[in-house]
N, C-alpha and C positions, 0 to 999 in steps of 0.2 A: 224319403231319403234325400231327395234333391233339396228340399227345404232345409233339412238338417245340415247338409253340406254347405248350403249358402250361409247358414247361420255360423257354422264353424269357420268358414273363410272370412266372414265379416268380423268375427271375434279375433281371429288371428291378425287381421289387418289392423284392428283397433289396438291390440297389444303391441304390434310392431310400430304403429304410429306413436303409441305412448312412449315406447323405448326411444324411438328416434327423436321425439319432442324433448324427452328428458336429456338425451345426449346434446341436442342442440341448445337446450337451456343451459346446461352446464358449460358448454363452450362459450355461449354468449356471456355468461357470468364471469368466466375466466378472462375473456377478452375485455370485458368491462373493468374487471379488477386491474388488469395490466394497464389499461388506458388511464384509470384513476391514479395508479402508482406512477405512471410516466408523467402525468400532470403535476402530481405532488413533487416528483423528483425534479421537474423542470422549474417549478415555482418556489420550492422549499416553503411549504405552507406555514402560515403564521403559527399554527399550533405546534408544529415541530420546532420552530425557532423559539417559541415561548417555553417549550419544555427542555430547552438546552441551556445549561449553565457552563460557561467556559471553564475548561480544565486549567488549573494553575500552571504558570509557566514552568516552575521548578519540577512539577510532576512529569512533564515531557522528558526532561533529561534524566529524572530518576527512573523512569520506565526503561531507559536504555540499560542502566546498571542492574535493575531487577531482571530484565530479559537475559542478561549475561549470566547472572546467578542461576536463573531457571534452566537455561540450556546446559550449563556446566554440570549440574547435579542430576541430569537425566540422560544416561547413556543411550537410551532407546532412540533419542533424537539424533545422536551422532552419526548413525548409519546413513541418514539422508544427505549428509554433506560429503560423503566419500568421493563421489564423482566430481562435484565442484572443486574439492581440494586438489585432486589429481590434475584436473584440467587447468586450474588456476596456477598450480606450481609450474607447469610447462610455460604458460603464457607470461607469468611474472619473470621467470629466469630469462626468457627470450627478450622481453621488453627491457629488462635491466641491462643485458649485454648490448643490445642494439642502441639504446638511448645513450648509455655512457660512452659507447664507442663513437657514435656519429653525431650526437646532439649536444654533449657537454661543452666541448671546446667552442663550437660556433655560438652557442648561447652566451658563454662567458665573454668571448671577444666582442660580440654585439653590444653587451653592456659596457665593456671598456670603451668602445668607440663613442658612446653617448656620455662619457665622462665619469663613469663609476670607477672607484679605486679597484685595483686588481684583486685584492683580498675579498672585497665585498662582492665583486662581480662573480668570482668563482664560487664563493659560498652560496650566493643566491642561485647560481646555475645548478649547483648540486641539489638545493632544495626544490628547484623546478623539476629536475629529473625525477626526484622521489615522488613529487605530486603527479607527474606525467605517468609514471609507472602505476601509481594507484589508480589514476583515471582509466588507463587501459584495462586494468583488472576489473574495475567497476563496470565498465561498458560490456566487457565479455560476460561477466556474471549476470548483468541486467538482461542481456539479449538471450543468453543460452540457459540460464538457470533461475529465471524469475519464478518459475512454477514451484521450485523447491521452497522458496520463501512462502508462497501461498499455502503449501501443504503444512509447513511448520506453524504458520499463523492460525490456520483452521484447527490444527491438532491441539494447540494451547487453549483455544477458546472451548473446544470440546472437553478437554480434560478439566478445565475449571468450571464447567457447568454453565458457561455463558450462553451457548447455543440452546441448551435446554430451557433456560430462563426466558430467552426470546420466544421460543415456541410456546411456552406456557402463557406469556403475556399476550401474544398475538393469537393464541388458540389455533395454532397450525400444527399439522403433522410434519410438514417440510417448510423450511424457511425460504423466502423468495431469493432467487439467484438470477444473475444476468444470463441471457441466452448466449450461445457460443458466438454468434455474430457480433452482438453488442460487446461481449467481453473482449473479443479480438480487436474490435474497433477502439475500445478504451486502451488496450495495450499499445496499439499503434500510436494513439494520441499522446500517451505518456512518453513513449519513446521519442516521438517527434518534438515534444516539448522539453524533455530533460536533456537529450543529447546536445541540441544547439545551445541551451543555457549553460551546460557544463563546459562546452568549448569556448563560448563567447566570454565567460567569466574566468577562464583558465589563466589569463595574464595576471590576475590578482595574486596568483601564487608567487609572482616575482618579488612581491613585497613580503619580507620575512615576518612571520607570526601574524601580524595584522591582516595581511593579504589572505592567508589560509583561513583565518577566522571569518573574514568577510565572505570568502568563497563558500564555505560550508553553510553559513546562514542564508545566503542567497539561494542556494540549491536545496537546502534541507527541507523546507516546508513542502516542496513538490515531491520529494522522496517519501515523506510521511504520507502525503495524500495518496500516492500510488499504493503504499502498503495498506492503507485503511479503506481503499475504495470498495473492496469486497464486503467489508463489514457495514459500510453505509447502505448498501443494498439490503442486507439482511436486517438491519436495525430500523432504518427509516424508509426503505424502499425508494432510495434516491438513485434512479437509474441514469439520469443525465449528468453530464459534467457541470452544467449550470447549477443544478440542484445541489450537487456535492460541493461545489465551490462555496455556496452560501454557508454550509456547515463548516467548511475549512476556515472561513472567515471568523466564525464564532469561536473557534479553537486555534486561531492563528498563532498566538504566542506559544502554546504547548506544541503545536506542529513544528514551529521553527526551532524550538529548543531541542525537541526530540530528533528532528532531522539533522541539525547541526552536530549534535553529539554522535549520532549514528554514523554520519558520513565521515566525521573526524576519525572515528575508530576504524572505519573501513579503508581509510587512506593509509593505514599502517601497512607497509609491505609484508607480504606473506601471511602474517597473522590476521590482518584485516579481512581479506577475502576468504580466509579459511574459517575463522571462528566468528567474527563479528557480523559477517554477512548472515549467518544463521541466527545468532543471538538477537540481532536487531529485529528479525521477524517475530521472535518470542516477545520482545519488548513492545512491538507494535500491537500485538494481541493484548498485552496488559494495558496499553494506552486505550485501546478500544473498550476494554472493560471499565476503565475509569470514566470514559465518556458516557457509557450506559449508566453507571452508578450516579454520575452527576445529574443526568436527566431524571432518574428515579427520585433523587433527593429533592429536585425542584418540584416534582409532582406531589411528593409527600408534604412539602412545605405549603404548597398551594391548597391542598386538601385541609391541612391543619388550620390555615388562615380562614378558609371558607367555613369550617366548623365553628 
């Protein structure tokens, strides 16, 4: 009986050791996979770059219009923007009243003192106030309701089968995602990058029409990058900002045209923060699908050439 007990104990230890070794093996494999993904994300591997064909410039702006149509014909998505609309209504009314009361006349007089004609100074000051109201609404939505855009973005990808196609291509049950700490870090980085750029380039709005166009183009590409950052992790496992920036460079023209059109629409008082804030998230998902399809087309062309 003692010998049998020793044999049973030894077998139990063997099974426990096997289970423990298996768990450790899986953990090591997972850590190794994350490390490789981080390296790829930091270096933007040559294979990923080779598999990427730039999305046409016009496609970026077209995705903004497609996103608007997609959002408008799907009432189920409207529920997600009720809270942003109510909050934006309050902040927009407050900023309009305060800025027109306390900032309109000082800005116009400042332009008159540097030699601008009164009619041009007051017209430009009104345009600046409108841009400032839009900027305040944009910052509020960016800080408080960025997660709403992420939910809409992911919902569109899910509905169009993009996420399932990625799972099938990568043979995964769950797509890679950023951990909470890294995701929070990226959010802070985008916030610290976008807000100073928005503020530093704000004086461009003093130049009618051309100034507004320059402002949205200078800020638009970074806005698009923020919207697409989550997809870059799922698609290419690009976790670091450096790796993502390489992909942004590949699609720089499309990112700029999409971001400029999206920000231009969001600058429209009231309607911009209410409708276009949400529709641009849908458009960003459609742009992500276009990037994936361009990469698939490149691979098919290479296989055809190789055959």
